[in-house]
C-alpha atoms as one frame of an Amber mdcrd trajectory, in Angstrom:
protein
   0.000   0.000   0.000   2.787   2.378   0.960   4.674   1.547  -2.239   1.612
   2.369  -4.333   1.219   5.743  -2.617   4.877   6.556  -3.197   4.584   5.546
  -6.840   1.460   7.658  -7.299   3.136  10.660  -5.664   6.176  10.169  -7.860
   4.037  10.169 -10.999   2.244  13.348  -9.883   5.540  15.145  -9.283   6.832
  13.940 -12.626   3.692  15.138 -14.406   3.835  18.528 -12.665   7.495  18.892
 -13.614   6.649  18.091 -17.243   3.842  20.684 -17.252   6.207  23.326 -15.860
   8.771  22.506 -18.549   6.152  22.725 -21.312   4.872  26.050 -19.957   8.406
  27.439 -19.712   9.085  26.273 -23.261   5.910  27.976 -24.476   6.897  31.252
 -22.800  10.371  31.115 -24.350   8.900  30.405 -27.783   6.393  33.271 -27.466
   9.180  35.611 -26.354  11.363  34.616 -29.313   8.478  35.124 -31.775   7.715
  38.561 -30.308  11.396  39.505 -30.290  11.775  38.405 -33.919   8.765  40.500
 -34.940  10.025  43.573 -33.086  13.467  43.276 -34.673  11.913  42.782 -38.121
   9.593  45.738 -37.562  12.516  47.939 -36.518  14.565  46.894 -39.564  11.705
  47.479 -41.991  10.903  50.895 -40.457   7.278  51.252 -41.609   6.420  54.609
 -43.118   3.064  56.360 -43.220   1.068  56.319 -46.463   1.232  59.469 -48.587
  -2.081  61.131 -49.451  -2.637  63.704 -52.193  -5.752  65.735 -52.987  -5.695
  65.566 -56.780  -8.755  67.587 -57.778 -12.228  68.793 -56.804 -15.348  69.023
 -58.973 -17.943  71.480 -57.700 -21.612  70.853 -58.516 -23.264  73.116 -55.955
 -22.080  75.404 -53.197 -24.805  77.526 -51.715 -25.207  79.642 -48.604 -28.974
  80.059 -48.364 -28.800  82.066 -45.162 -26.128  83.113 -42.673 -26.457  79.819
 -40.809 -27.450  77.190 -43.441 -25.054  75.740 -45.993 -25.611  73.261 -48.839
 -22.958  71.721 -51.068 -22.284  68.877 -53.463 -18.826  68.212 -54.831 -16.527
  65.352 -55.738 -12.886  65.045 -54.738 -10.171  62.751 -56.035  -7.767  61.513
 -53.368  -4.778  59.255 -53.984  -2.937  57.190 -51.367   0.537  55.720 -51.945
   2.176  53.032 -49.796   5.908  53.912 -49.691   6.866  50.634 -47.972   8.492
  47.868 -50.017   7.745  45.059 -47.533   4.728  46.252 -45.580   1.109  46.199
 -46.747  -1.698  48.395 -45.405  -5.308  47.451 -44.677  -7.662  50.431 -44.817
 -10.485  49.035 -42.680 -12.574  52.164 -42.398 -12.245  55.601 -43.990 -14.636
  58.566 -43.804 -14.224  61.660 -45.970 -15.753  65.034 -45.114 -15.080  68.766
 -45.392 -14.569  71.359 -42.687 -14.406  75.133 -42.717 -12.620  76.934 -39.885
 -12.723  73.776 -37.708 -16.455  73.231 -38.296 -17.774  70.239 -40.252 -19.859
  71.413 -43.212 -20.629  68.109 -44.994 -21.780  64.637 -44.023 -19.427  61.674
 -43.756 -18.835  59.726 -46.962 -17.478  56.218 -46.438 -14.815  54.493 -48.557
 -14.944  50.740 -48.974 -12.259  48.768 -47.058  -9.271  47.862 -49.209  -5.828
  46.286 -48.939  -2.901  48.291 -50.328   0.110  46.240 -51.356   3.787  47.172
 -51.330   4.488  50.407 -53.251   0.873  50.418 -54.505  -1.308  53.473 -55.097
  -5.070  53.666 -54.595  -7.308  56.403 -55.976 -10.739  57.278 -54.611 -13.282
  59.776 -55.963 -15.979  60.141 -53.294 -18.849  62.622 -53.441 -19.037  64.951
 -50.451 -22.273  66.757 -49.786 -24.498  68.369 -47.218 -28.015  69.855 -47.315
 -28.950  72.798 -45.097 -26.099  72.084 -42.695 -26.203  74.545 -39.784 -23.020
  76.558 -39.406 -21.973  79.182 -36.907 -23.193  82.664 -37.947 -19.649  84.053
 -38.171 -18.619  81.097 -40.386 -21.642  81.652 -42.638 -20.712  85.294 -43.076
 -17.069  84.356 -43.711 -18.060  81.722 -46.294 -20.199  84.224 -48.169 -17.425
  86.834 -48.069 -14.728  84.427 -49.322 -16.999  83.157 -52.072 -17.640  86.693
 -53.313 -13.874  87.367 -53.178 -13.122  84.502 -55.552 -12.190  81.453 -53.487
 -12.801  79.454 -50.312 -10.246  77.649 -48.174 -11.580  74.284 -47.060 -10.027
  71.341 -45.271 -10.817  67.917 -46.719 -10.418  65.290 -44.007 -10.054  61.521
 -44.138 -10.393  59.735 -40.798 -10.403  56.006 -40.194  -8.464  52.936 -39.105
  -5.595  51.022 -40.671  -3.652  47.813 -40.021  -0.108  46.923 -41.098   0.818
  43.600 -42.673   4.331  42.151 -42.535   4.425  38.734 -44.167   1.642  36.775
 -42.480   1.551  38.997 -39.405  -1.227  41.599 -39.230  -1.047  44.314 -36.582
  -3.883  45.731 -34.512  -5.918  48.697 -35.701  -4.446  52.204 -35.679  -6.295
  55.487 -36.116  -5.361  57.502 -39.199  -6.079  61.208 -39.661  -5.521  62.895
 -43.030  -5.852  66.668 -43.572  -5.862  68.120 -47.087  -5.882  71.892 -47.625
  -8.099  72.824 -50.558  -8.463  76.256 -52.104 -11.675  76.220 -54.172 -12.091
  79.123 -56.655 -15.535  80.756 -56.572 -17.383  83.990 -57.041 -15.495  86.553
 -59.139 -13.923  84.354 -61.836 -11.498  87.102 -62.876  -9.716  86.751 -59.526
  -9.443  82.929 -59.692  -5.867  81.803 -60.284  -6.815  78.128 -60.796  -8.574
  77.503 -64.133 -11.598  75.216 -64.009 -12.752  72.593 -66.505 -16.473  72.166
 -67.158 -17.521  68.585 -66.365 -21.220  68.056 -66.991 -23.019  70.377 -64.611
 -19.912  70.963 -62.489 -16.537  72.656 -62.688 -13.400  70.631 -62.046 -10.276
  72.160 -60.497  -6.855  70.493 -60.518  -5.311  70.891 -57.060  -2.500  68.316
 -56.547  -2.044  69.182 -52.878  -0.065  66.933 -50.513  -1.942  66.093 -47.337
  -0.797  65.819 -43.755  -1.018  62.271 -42.331  -1.019  61.181 -38.682  -1.161
  57.520 -37.627
């Protein structure tokens, strides 16, 4: 009886020792995998995508009163991945326009897409808003700038991205893109950017680099 108890205790200790060894081996393996990824990530030095506001086509831009604003225009935005070994998942992107830190259009979503190494994606979303309330001083400023020949807007792209290195895919990161856009309006003689008639709208070539924060 005593021998059986000793043998049982011996087997339990042996099993526990094996479990501890397996757990320690798992921790070492996980540490090595993480260390390898961090070293690889540091060597690759991922760079932010480069965004450019290529053009804007204006279909309507109307200030019906000092506090209500309606607009409908289309912008062309390009995004270039400068990394040769890192891909980018754009999981969610929303495009909208602001004037003096106030949003003046609704959000327009861009379909999720994967951007490969050194690839370039081009999007042409419509941005619009109907009777959007704006601060009285912004409404007056919009009307004044329009009559002077041009309006300075900020086209924004906000969303989330993930990085891909080989088979590894990172967690989601917020991305904020700000594109300065000078839109000629009002007195056409003072406009320095010539427009091209496109259907019922006027298209302006802008080619403005955007600021990107990830």
